[in-house]
N, C-alpha and C positions, 0 to 999 in steps of 0.2 A: 291342769292349767286353769288359771282364774282370770276373768275379765277385770278391768279396773273397777273400783267401787264408784258409785255415783257421786257427783259433786265436783269432780275435777274437770277443768277445761282440757280437752284432748284434741290432738291434730289428726290428720288423715290416717296416720298409722296407729291411732288408738292410744297414744301416750301424750303426756304434757310436753310442751316445748321446753327446751333446755333452759331458756331464759326464765321460766317459771319455777325453777328449782332453787332452793328447797320448797317443797309443797306447803310446808308449814314453817313460817318465818322463824320460829324458835328452834327449829331443827338444825343439825350441823350442815356444813358446806355442801350445797348441791344435793342434799338427801332427797330421796323419793319415798320416804317412809309413809305407809298407809295407802299407797296407790292400789295395792291388791289386798288390802286389809291388814290390820295390825298383827295378825298371826301368820302372815304369809312367810314361807321359807324358800320360795322359788325365785323371787326377784325377777331379773330380766329373762329367766328361762320361761316365764309365762308367755313370752313372745313366740315360743315354739309350739304353736297351736297344731292340732291334728291336720288342719287344712294346709298349713305352711310346710309341715313335714312331708305330707303326701305330695305336694307340689314339687318339693326338692327331690324326692325319690323319683318322681316321674321324669323330671327334666335333667337330673344329674347322673342317674345310673343308666349307662348305655352299654358297657361291655362286661361289667361285673369284676373288673380288675380291682384288687384290694391291696392297700399299703398300710402297714402298721406304723403308727407314729409314737410307739412306746420305746423309750430308752430301756436297756436292760435294768432290772431292779438292782443288780450288783455292779452297775457301771461305775460307781464310786466305791471301790473295794476296801480301801484302807481307812480313809477319812472322807468327810463330806463337807460341802459348803454349808455355812450356817451351823456348824457343829452338830449336825444331825446324825442319829444312829444309823450306821450302814446296815445293809442287808446281810443277814446270816441265815443259812440253811442248815438245819440238822437233819441228816438222812438216817432213817431208822429201819433196820432190818427186822422183819417180823418172823424170825425163825420159830419153829421149824418149817413154817410155810414159805414158799417162794414168793414173798410179798414184801413191798416196801411202803413206808409212810415217810412224810417229811414235815418239819415244822419250820415256818418262816418267822423271823422277827426283823422288823425294820421300821424306821420312821416313815410315815406316809408321804413325806415330801423329800425323800432322799433321791428319788428319780423322777420320771415324768409324773406330773401331778395336776390335779385340780385343787386349787385353794378353795376351801369351803367357807361358810359364813361365820364359823367360830374362830377363824384364823387371825383376822386383823380388824381391829376396832378403830374408830376415830380416837386418836391418841389423847388429845386434850380433853375431849368429852368423856372418854372411857366407855363408849357405847358401840355395840355391834349393830347389825342390821335390825331395823325396826325398834331400836332402843334397848335391845337386850344387853344386860350387864354381865360382868365377870361372875358376879354372885349367882345370877340366873344359870349360867353355864355350869358352874361348879356345884350347884345346889341339887336339890331333889325335886321331882315333880309332884303333882297332886296325888299320885299313886304311891308315893313313898320311895320310888326307885330313882336312880340317878337321872338328872334332867337330860333331855335330848334336844332341847330347843336349838334351832338353827343347825342341826346336825346334817352331815353329808348324806344320810339315808334318805332325806327328802328328795334328793336329786336322783337317787337310784330307781325310784318307782317308774319314772318315764325316761330316764337317761338324758343325755345331752346329744340330741339327734336333729339333724337338719342339713341345710346347705352350708358348706364351708368354702371359704376363699383363702388362698395363700397370697400374701404379699412377700414376694421373694426379694426382699430388700438387699440381701447380700449379693445376689447375682446382678441386680440392677445397678448397685453402687459400683461394682467392679467393671461394669460395661461402659461407664461414663468416660468421656475423653480425658478428664482430669479427676479421678475419683477423690472425693473428700475423705480426709482421715477418719477412721473409726476403729476403736480398739475395744474388743469384747471384754477385756479385763481392766478397763478404766471407766470412769464415770462419764461416758460419752453419750449424748442424747441423739436419738433419731427423730428429726423434726417431722411434724405432720405433713409439711409440704413435700418431703421426700417420699413418704408413704403414698401420698396421692399421686405423685409423679410416677412412682413404680406401678401402681395400678393402671394408670393411663398407658404406660408403655406396654404393659401386658395385655391391654384391651379387656381388663376385667371389670365388670360392673358389680355394684353392690346392690343386694336386695335386702329389704328390711327384715330383720331377724336372723341374718347370716351369723355364722360362727367364724370369727376372725383368727387367722394364723399368720404370724409375722416371723419370717426367717431372718434373723439379725446377722447370722454368721457365727454365733457362739459355738454351735456344735462342730462346725467345720474348723474353727480356730482351736477349740479344745483338743481335737484329734491330733493337732500338730505340736502340742505342748508336752514336754517331758514331765514325768512324775514329780521331780523336785520343784519344777515351776508351779505345778498345781498345788502341791503341799505348802509351798511358801505363800501362795496367794490365800489359801485357806487359813493360814495362821495370822493374817492381818485383819484386825477387827476395827471398824466395819469392813466387810468385803466391798470391793469396787467392781461394778459391772456396767457395761453399756446396756442401753435399752430405750424404750419409747420415752419421748420427752414428757415432762410433767407440766401440763398447761391446761387451762380451761378450754383451749381450742381442741386439744386431744379428747378431753372429756366430752365436749359437745359432739364430736365426730362419733365417738363410741356410743353415747346415749342415743343419738339419732338413727343408728343403723344396726347395732349388733346385739345378739343375745348372750354371747360369751366371747372371751378373748384369750388368746394363748400365744406363746412364743417359745423359741428354742433356748432362751437365756434363763438364768436362775431366778431373776427377779421381775421379768416382763418390763418394768420401767427402769430407767437409769437409776442406779443405786450407788451410794445412799442419797437420801434427800438432803439438800444443802441445809446447813443450820439456819433456822428462821423460816424455812419453807412453809407457806401457809397450809399446804396439804400434800399428801402423797396420792398417787393413783390407787394404791391399795385401799386407802381409807374410803375414798368415794365409791370405787367400783364394788368392793366387798361389803363395807358397812353402810354405804349410802344407797346402793341400788340392788344389792344381792346379785351382782354380776360375777360369774365364775371367772377366775384368772388361772390360766394354764401356764405352767413353766416347765422347762427342760424337755419340751416336746422334740422328738427326733424328726426333723423335717427334711433330712438330706435326701432320702429316696423319693419322698414326695416331690421335692423341688426338681429332681432329675426327671421324673416322669412327667411333671407338668411342662417342663421345657420341651421335652420330646413331643408331647401332644399339642403344644401351644394352647393349653387350656389350664387355667388356674382355679377352677371351681369344681366341686365334687360333693358327694354325699358323705356326711360324717355320722358315725355310730359310736357313741361312747357310753359305757355303763359304769359309773362310779360304784365302788364297793358298798354293799348295803350294811354299813356299820352304824347302828343307832348312836347318835351323838358324836359321830366322827368329825374331825377337824378338816381333814383333807383326804384325798384318795388317788391311787393310780387311776388313770382314765380308761384303761382297757379300750383303746380307741383305734378305729380303722377309718381310712379314707377310701371311698368306693367310687369308681368311675363307671 
């Protein structure tokens, strides 16, 4: 983890205020390039300092109860959203010994995933985090080997570890006297005001550097849909999914509080972006701030346990795969109480 480089005006949390973004006026919308140096590959994960992680462990781990947030790698067995390669396992007998090996092949975003900094650029500017280009990513490094700049391996060294909070939007919405309509398979936005109201109803406080999890209800809804419905939805391009609203207000909320964000839906934000939209959350979070975006997290057991305990904060331990130059990774994630 690196501290901000000198020269920027910082607030009490050691970051610039949202209104001061972009830090350099020639950079893209709300970009924080250069905050941790021009070669930084951790982005908002720099907020997960040793002190902050130790404090989270001390205050959140009470019983040792653990819950996996990983959807099975083969949860989309025949076809996948966004036309991604599905998981395949080749099981290999090692005769004559009584031994087995196996080989896995899959798209790193076919199940629960962290989107890494190679995944999504500012589309108009064609620039990834800290100004990295497609040519940089697909080129070779100074040593003559394939370039690894902005690869997921940079996150594997320390992991994505700290205090997590769950916004159980799905349960909160259904508990309202007159629940507002929301369809996980339509381009329906979850407004910031609802996320804040849900946190208030839960009695959940935010601490700077938290890892945010939003249960939109996608996994619960997906489980009720027959295979022909899912296949038909996958065949329509672009896909339509509900998710977090695309607004400067949401961006300011995330920038001011969180080190990483995740949800149970395939795109985190409402998808697709309307024609003429000035930005997507993916652009600013990944390419602007280096903020991990988690998608397809299975939050069902977590939500059930949180409700039973009346506690929606916990310790998070996630170790992305150490793949030099990787675009994304299964999170290998546990919530620990």
